[in-house]
N, C-alpha and C positions, 0 to 999 in steps of 0.2 A: 252534821246537822246543818246542811247548806241552806235550809229554809228557816232557820231559827229567827224568831222575831217577826215572821211574816204571817199575815192573816189570810186564810184561803176560804173560798166558797166553792162547793161542788154541787151542782144540780143533779138530782137523781142519785144522791149519794148513799142511799139506804141499802142497795143491793147490787149484785153483779159487778160490772166494770166500775160503776161509781163508788161502791164500797171499797174496792181494791185501790182506787185512786185516793180515797180518804185515808186508808191505812198507810199508803206509801208516803203521802204528804206529811202525815203526822210522824212517821218514822224519820223523815228528813227534818223534823223540827218545827213544822208549821202548826199554828192553831187553825183547826179546820171546822167549818160549819157546813152541814148538809142542808140544802134547800130541796125538799121533797114533799110530796103529798103525805108521806108517812113520817116526816120529821116532826119535832115538837118545838115551836108551833109549825103546822103544815104550811108549805109554800107552793103555790101553783104557778108554773112557768108560763101558763097561758093567760094569766091575770096580772095586768100591769100594776094594779093597786097592791096585790099581794106581794109582788116583787119590790115595789117601792117601800112598803112597810118593812120588809126583810132587810133591805139595804140600810134603812135608818137604824134598825136594831144592831146591825153589824158594825156600824161606824166605819173604821178603816178596812178596806178590802185591797189587798195586794195582788191576790191571785184569784182568778175566776175560771172555773172549768165548767163549760156548758156541756154536760153529759146527758141530761134527761132526754129520753126518747123512747119510742116504740117502733117495732118493725111492722106490726100488723100482719094480717094473713096474706098469703101469696095467691095469685090467680090472674087470669087474663084481663086486660084492661076493659074489654067490652062488657064484662060481667062484674067488674069490681064495684062494690057498693059506694055510692057517692059520699055518704056520711063518713065512711071509714077513710076514704081518700082525704077528705077535709080534716079529719081528726089527726091523721099522721102528719100532714103538713103543718097543722096548728101546733102540735107538740114539738116536732123535730126541727121545724124551721122558724115559725113565728115565735116559739118559745125562746129560741136563741136570740132573736132580734129584741124581744121584750126584756130578757135578762141583761143583755149588753146595754140596752137603753137605760136600765136602772143603775148599772154599775159604772159605766164609762165616765159619767161626770165626776164621780168620786176619784177615780184613778187619774183623770186628766188634771183635776185640781191639786192632787198630791204629787204629780209629776212622775209617777211610777205605777206600773201595773203589768201583769202578764195574764193574757186571756188565751185559753186553749179551748177550741171547739171540737166536738166529736162529729166528724164527717164519716165517710165510708167509701170503699172502692165502688160501691153501687152508685155513688154520686159521680164518679169519674167514668165508669164504664156503661152504666145503665143495665140493671139486672132484669132479665126477662121475668115476667109475672110478678114484678115488684115495682110497678110504675110510680106509685105514691112514695114509697121509701126512697127510690132512686131520685125522684124529682126533688124531694125535700132535702136530701143530702147534697145534691148538686147545688141547691140554693144555699146551704150552709157553707160550701166551698166558696161560692161567689161572694157571700156576705163577709166571710173571713178575709178574702183578698181585698175587698172594698174597704172594710174597717181598718185593716192593717195599713193601708195607704193613707187613710184619713188621719190616723194617729201617729204615723211615722214622725219621729222627731219630738214627740211629746213625752217620751219615756215609757209609753205603753205599747207593748208588742202583742200582736194577735196572730196566732197560728192554729192550724187544724191538724188533727190526726185522722188518717183514713185507713181504718183497719179492714182487713178481710174478715172472714167469719171467725168470731170469737166464741169460745165455749161458755155460754151463759144460758140462763133460763129463757132469754129472748128467743133462742132458737126453737123453743117449744111452740112458738106462734107460726112456725113454718113447717112445711111438709118434710118428711124424711128425705124424699127425693131431691127437694130443693137444697137441703143441707149437704147431701152427698155430692151434688153438682158443685157446690162451692168448695168443698174439700178437694175434689178432683182437680180443680183449677190451680191449686197450690203446689209448687214444686216440692215443698216439704211434706205434702200429703197429710196435713193435719190441721186442726183448728188452732187458732192462737189462744192465749190465756189472758185473763183479766190482769194478772200481774205484769205481763209483758206490755200491755197497754199502759198500765200505771207507770212503768219505768220511763217511757218516752214522754208521757205527760209531765212527770216530775222534772225532767230536764227542761222542757219548754216553759215550765212554771218558775224556773230559777233564774238567777242572774247570770248563770253560765250560758244561757241563751241570750245573746246580746246583739246579734246582727242578722236575725231572722225575723221577718214579719210579713204577714200576708202569704205565708208558705203553707204547703200541704205535705205532710209526712206520711208516706205509705207505711203500713205495718201488715205485710202480706205474705210472709214466708217465701219470698222470692217472686211473688206474682206482681212484679213491678208494672205500673201502668202510667202513661203520660198524663 
């Protein structure tokens, strides 16, 4: 029970990877709250007021996992809908910024915190026909590195996980051909699982992670990328 006594928040915690993270953190002893449009009460990561209210209700927050996000449809940049591009960036990147903005003051004041953001290999490599998702996740990586340096020495550590393709309902937003291409890039020739993501998140959320901040951890089945 390495997280016993810790209070955690997971955005997008009602399904998929987020739900697996919630289960893992609870199994490790943490008290976990899901901030999600489908949670009770609902929390919108694109709405600063909604997040501020949720942070007040939570009181102490030791662990924050910024997981909420969407992949959106795939397609060439020149025909990609403007409103969908903005929606993906708003949820996947601006949502991380706003969530951290609501929680960081609490963690800084208590002198302890672990923040884990959900990036993607798309943000490191740039995935063809996924310009919006790639750009948003690249922004998450840069935000994580920046915030990690800002908070270094404060007791608050900030790290990112960059998975390759994970087997969740999110893949239904993509074409089968796009998913097949992602699998083909993996030396293990398979999708990752939500539980595998949850394992690395749980370590980054714990006191066992003590000398890593502003770092990005690949979870790619051998598809390492710089």
